[in-house]
N, C-alpha and C positions, 0 to 999 in steps of 0.2 A: 765359050762364055760369052759367046753372043746369044745365045737360045736363052742361058741365066736372064741375061741385060733386059732380052726382048720379053721374057715371061713375068719379069720384076716391073718393067714399062708400063705393061698392060693392064697389071694388075694396081698400080699409083692410079692409071687412067680411071680404071674401074672404082677404083676408092673414090677420087674426086668427082666423079659423074653419081655413084649415090649419093653422098653428100649433098649435090644440088641439088636430085630428087629430093632429098629428106628435109629440105629448110621448107621452114614454115611460110606458109602466103602471107601475104603482109596485108595488114588494114589499113589506109589511110584515112584516118579519121578525119572527114569535113565538118558534123553534124555530131554532137554526142547530147543526148538528154539527159538531164535531171529532173527525177521523180520525186517529188517530196512523199515518205508515207508518215505522215506526223500523226496518226491518229490508230483510232482500233482498226486491225485489217479485216475485210470485207468481203463480197462479192462482189461491192465499189469499186474496194483494192484491184482485184484483179481485171474487173472490167476497165480500169485506167490503162493498165500496161498492156490489155490487150491491144487496146486504141494505137499506142505507142509503138509496141513493136511493128504493127501495120503500118508505119508511116514510115518503115524503115532507115532508122539512124543508122548512124556506124557502130556507136556506143550509147549504153544507156548503163547510167549510174544508180542506183537503188540507195538514193538519201534516207536513211532511217532513222526516226524519231517516234517509236510508240511501244505504249505498253503491252503489246501482243495482239493476239486473236482470234480468229474462228480459223479452227483446223484442217476442216475442209476447204476452205480457201488459200488456205496457207501452200496444201499442198498441190493446188492447181497449180501458184506461183510458180514452185519448184518445179513442176512439169514445163511448162513455158520455159523457163531457164533451162532445162536440160535438152528441148530439143530446139534451141533455140540457133540460129547463125549468128546471130548478133552477138557479140560479147555483155554480159551483164557484170557490173562495177558494182559491189555494196558498198557502202560506205557510211556508218553509225558518226552523223554527222549531226547540227554545227556539234562546238566544243562543248562539253558537259552534259551532251546527248542521252539517250539509252534506246537499247533494242532487245528486253528483256522476251522469251519463251517464244512465239511466231517469229517477231524479228530477229532475235538467235539463229529461229530456222532460215530461215530467207538469207541471213548474212550469210551465212555458212555451205550455204548451196549457188552464191555466185563464184562466177569464172575468178574473179578479184576480192578478195573483204579486204576493205582497208575500213579504221576508227580514226577517230580526231581523238587530242588530247583531252583526258577527263573521260571521256565518254565508258559507257558501262555496258556487259552484255553478262546474258543466262539467265538463270530460273523460267526453266523450260518445262520443267514437270505442268503437263494438260490438267486445267481444272475442269468441273462443274460449275457452272452457274447460274445458283438459283434465285429468287424473289428477293430476299436478304443478305443472301452470302454467296461465299462459295465453295465450292469442295473436293482437297486435293485426289484426283485420279490415282490409288493404286494397283488396279488390276494387271497382272501382269501380260495379258490377251492386248491390253491398250500400250501397257509402257513399251513392251518387247515390239511391238509394230515402230513405234514413233523412233526409240533407240536407234533399229535397223535402219529406217531412212536417210536417219540424220548420219551415223556413222558411214553408209554407202556414200553418201555424198564427201565427206570429209575425204575417205579414198580416193574417191575421183579425183579431187582435187591436193590430194597429196599433202592431207593436214593431219592434225595429231588425233585420230579417230579414239584416242583412250582417254578423252575429256568428253566423248559421249556421252557415258555414263553419270561421270559428275555434272555436267549439265541439267539433264533428265530427273537423274533419282534423286542426286544431293541439293536439286538446285544454285551449282557452282558461279559465282557472278567474279566477272577477269574485267578490270580495266584495260586502256589501251594496252601500255606497256605490258603487260600480265599478258594479254591475248596473245602479242605476239612475241612476247619470249617462249612463251609454251605453241608454238606454232598453230594458234588457232586462225590467226590473219595472216596479212600477208604486207599490211606494209600499216603506218600512220602517218596522218595528213592535217594540215592546218585548218584546210577547205579546198573547196571543189577544182581550184585552179592550182595550187600544189600537188592535189590527186591527181590530174591530168597529166600534167610533166611526169611524175612517178611513173604513170604505168608507160609511158612512152615505151616500147621497144618491148616491154614483157610478153610472153608467151602467153595464148588461151587456148584450153582444148574446149571446142564447141561443137554441136553437132555432127559438123564436117569434117571436124579435124582441127590439126594444130594452126594455129591464126598467129601473128605479130601482132601488137596493136602498135601506130605510129600515128602519134598525137601533135604532130609539129602543124603548128597555125589552122587547128580544128578550131569548131564557132561550138561555143557551151549554149545549150538552150534551157531554160527553165519550161517541164513540157505543161501547159495550161491543160487542163480535164475540160470535156466535152460536159456541157449542158447536161445530158443525159448522163454522167458519170457524179457529177454534183447532185443529180438529184436524186440517185442513186444510194451516193454517201447521206445523203440525209435519211432517205429511209430505212437504209441496213443499219441505222442504229437500232440496237437488240430494244432499249427503251423506246423506240419512235413504232417501228416494227409493230410488240407486242401492242401499245396503245390502237395502234391503229388495226390489227382486228379486234381486240376485246370492243373498240368503240364500234365497226362492222360486226359480229354478231348480236350486239343488244340491240345497232338499227335495225338489221334484220326482223329483230323476235318485235320491238315495236311496230314497224312497217305491217308486218302480219296479222296484229293483232291490232291495227288500226288502221287500216290500208286508204288510201287517198292522200298519205299527207310528204308521201316521197323519201319518205325513211328505206323504205327498200333499196329504191338508188343510191344514196349516201350509204349503207351497209355492205351494197355487192362493190363499191369504188375502194371503203378502208380496206375491202379484206384481201383485195387485188392488191391496191397498192402493200398492204404487209407484207403478202406471199413473195414479193417483188425485194422486199427489202430483207427479209431471211432467206432468201436464192432463190427463189423460184424461177423458172428460164424466162429472160427477160420480154422474149420476142414472144414466145406463148400468151406472157401476161399481154403485151403490148396489142396484139391482134384481139385479145380478149375486148379490152381497152376500146378499140375502134370501132369493133360491132358495135358493142353498149354504146359508144358516141352516138353513130351513126342510126342505131334504132332509136335512141331517146328523143333525136330531133324528129325525124320522121314522125314518131308519135304525136311529138308537140306540134308536130303541121297541120296532124288532122285533131287535134283536141284542142279542150282551154282549161289549162293546167297554171295560168298565170305564168309562163316563160321556166316557171321553178323546173321542169324536165327538161327543157332547151338548155338552159344554163349549166345542169347537170350533165347534159350530154356533149356542149363542148367542152367542159371542162376533162370528161372521158377521154373525147377525141384528141385534143390535144397533146393528153398525158401519156395516149398511145401512140404519136408520130415521135413524142419524142423518143419513147423507148425501143421503136421498131425503125426510126430513123438510122439508115445505115453511116456510121461514119467513121468506115476505115477505106482512104481514099485508095491503097492500091487496088480495091475490088471494082475502083468505080469511076476511076484515072480522073476523080476531081480532089481537090485541097480539102479540108477537113476543115477551113475557112469558110467556104463557100456551103458545107452543108449547114453549121452553126447560121451563116446569112439564113441561109434559107430556112431553118427551124425557127429563127427571130420574125421573119416574113410569115409565119403561118398563127405563130404564138400571140403578134401583136395585134394584128387583125380579129383572132378569135377572142381573148381579151376584151378587146372594142365590143365586137359583137353578144358578150357573156354580158357587160354592164349595160351595153343597148336593150337583150331580155328583160334583164331586174328593173329597169328605167319603164322601160312600159308595162310591164306587171303591175307594177306599183302603182303606175297611173290608173291603169285597169280596176286594178283592185280598188283605189279610192273612187272612181269613179262611179261602182257599182256600190259603193255604201252610201254615194249620195242621196238623195230624193229628187226626181226628175223635175225640173220647173222649167222649162220649154211650154207649156202647157198655162200657167198664172202668166209668162213673162208675155205671152204674143197675144192675151183677151186683150179687146179695145184696140187693134191693130188694123191698117188699114189695107185689103188686097187688091188684086185686080184677075177680075174671069177671062178665062181665056178661051171661054166657048159658050156655047148657049145651053144652060142648063136642061136637062130633063129627067124628068121624075124627082126632081128637086136636088138632083147630084150632080156635079160638072167637077172641072178642074179652076183652080185659082194659082196665079203665081204672089209669092209671098218673101219679098227681097232677095229673088234673083231664084228661089224654089220651087217648084212646083208642089199643089199640094191637091189632094183630093178634099172636096169639100162637100157641105149637103147646107141645105136653109132649113133653119130654125121652124120650128112648127109653133104654133098658136099656144101649147101646152107645155113649151120651156125649149131642152134639150133634147126632144127624140127624135123616133124616125120622121114626125110629121104624116103619117101613114092616114089619119083621120081630115085631112083636106082635102082629098082627093083630085080629082080632077078641074075642080072647078076654082082655080087658084086663082087666086086676085092679081090683077095687070100691072098692081107696086109692088109688088112680090119678087116677080119673074125677073132673074137676072140673065142679063144675055150679054154677048162676047164683048169684054170691054168695060163694062160696068163696076163701078167700084162697090166692096164688099168689106163689112165690119166684122171682127173674127169674133164671136160670141162664147168661143168655147171647145173642147174637143172631146171629139166618141174616138179615145183609142191615138190612133195617127189618123182620124180623120177631121176637117175643122166645120164648126157648126158658122155658121154666117147669114146675114144677113144684107139688104142689099141698102147698100149706103144713102142716106136723105140726107 
């Protein structure tokens, strides 16, 4: 009997220890980031989420209010979530918001999916966007791949994966109540504060395993994208990216057909910016812009291009610095605010320098167009000889400036070679004599002794 009691006691202890060991690790959230995705999902959205992850908050809420976006960028965001140690909460908000297509994809791939009342998700069939219209993609190769990816994510988080085909093939739309009823989401929340209260104590499965989120006394911060991301957001607009590429190509054609106007430089800049907007590697484009900017500034210093090349070089240099600037604080152990300050300290002086170049170029260009007036303005003025003239030439001081001068010949404003050495004593100019300016021969004053 004692043996049975001992065995039973050991089994109970083992069970208790097992329960302790399988208990999920708790995440005591002190800092919760709310990231707004309220426009088309592009490479700029990916960059913004990467920056936020690098700052290592305890929880990230993706507040979705988007018509959809680029499939490649969407899949990249999903991979970030899959491999993250930070719990991601997808939230369609505020009230009445929508997360269609790529927005639904991202929502259903987060660790916790939530919606605000009266919000909508669905319409996930991929489309091809042309110049004036869009075309639904019905190729089984693409549809099956997209269905498999969404279905796998819904299985990962114990959601109703039977909805996958309906979302993608039938373009099903669900409101918050319907999505909750059909087990597409976990929560309905009025706002971010309500959401943070409701996720308190929930278990999530992140890359390293099961975690329990504790949100009591957590600080909710609305994430502010960096300058780099804001600039990328503008460039990644499909219309702007396409226009930049077209402008760049036409500028190159014009530049090669009419060299010397600076159109080639504009073309290269526009093409690089357009490629960034279309998802080209930002760091590579940043390096290319840096090299281009430095080369243009060096060329400006060794040529006379009225500041046009130098101004373009400054623009390329600043843009390159923005894109290549390291904005992830864990890699450099300083805050993102420091890097923003650093960027501002680079941008503003560069803008001032560019404005100065443009101003100087304008003044130089205007001065080149004016007729020279110095010869007319000094005729009849008086100067003073600084030395004895020899062979009818010497130097005079006029208004604090030293000028080379020669004596007026009897024939007029010539070289005076006919007078020879028998020059009249009255015409000799000695040091300290006053002379009258009668004209100019290039940069040489023509003078006579003042009587």
